[in-house]
C-alpha positions as CSV (number, residue, x, y, z in Angstrom):
1,M,-12.8,15.5,83.9
2,R,-15.7,13.6,82.5
3,P,-14.3,13.3,78.9
4,A,-11.0,12.0,80.3
5,L,-12.8,9.4,82.3
6,T,-14.9,8.3,79.3
7,A,-11.8,8.1,77.1
8,L,-10.0,6.1,79.8
9,S,-12.9,3.8,80.2
10,A,-13.1,3.2,76.5
11,A,-9.4,2.5,76.3
12,V,-9.5,0.0,79.1
13,A,-12.6,-1.7,77.6
14,L,-10.8,-1.9,74.2
15,A,-7.7,-3.3,75.8
16,L,-9.6,-6.0,77.7
17,S,-11.7,-7.0,74.7
18,A,-8.8,-7.5,72.3
19,A,-8.5,-11.2,71.3
20,P,-5.0,-12.8,71.5
21,T,-3.4,-14.0,68.3
22,A,-3.8,-17.7,67.5
23,V,-0.7,-19.9,67.4
24,A,-0.6,-22.1,64.3
25,Q,2.7,-23.8,65.0
26,D,3.1,-27.6,64.3
27,P,3.4,-29.3,67.7
28,G,5.7,-31.9,66.2
29,R,3.4,-34.9,67.0
30,W,3.2,-36.2,63.4
31,L,5.1,-39.4,62.5
32,L,5.7,-40.5,59.0
33,T,4.8,-44.1,58.7
34,G,5.1,-44.6,55.0
35,A,5.2,-43.0,51.6
36,S,4.3,-43.9,48.0
37,S,5.1,-42.4,44.7
38,V,2.5,-41.7,42.0
39,P,3.5,-41.7,38.3
40,N,3.2,-38.4,36.4
41,S,0.6,-39.9,34.0
42,Y,-1.8,-40.6,37.0
43,G,-4.9,-38.5,36.5
44,Q,-7.3,-39.2,39.4
45,G,-10.3,-36.9,39.3
46,L,-9.7,-35.8,35.7
47,T,-12.3,-36.1,33.0
48,S,-12.4,-35.3,29.3
49,D,-14.8,-34.3,26.6
50,P,-13.9,-36.5,23.6
51,D,-15.9,-34.4,21.1
52,E,-13.9,-31.2,21.9
53,A,-10.7,-32.8,23.3
54,N,-11.0,-30.8,26.5
55,L,-9.5,-32.0,29.8
56,Y,-11.2,-30.9,33.0
């Protein structure tokens, strides 16, 4: 009887301690207020090494 009670207690404790899954769904509150295009040759954040012609 005691092993069954221990197993039951462990199962109940495990079931109660399980965390629910998080919901990562977009609530739909975003509103697009504007947009702009960037040319393909735009290189913000890029740098080069002129001696070796490397682009980082």
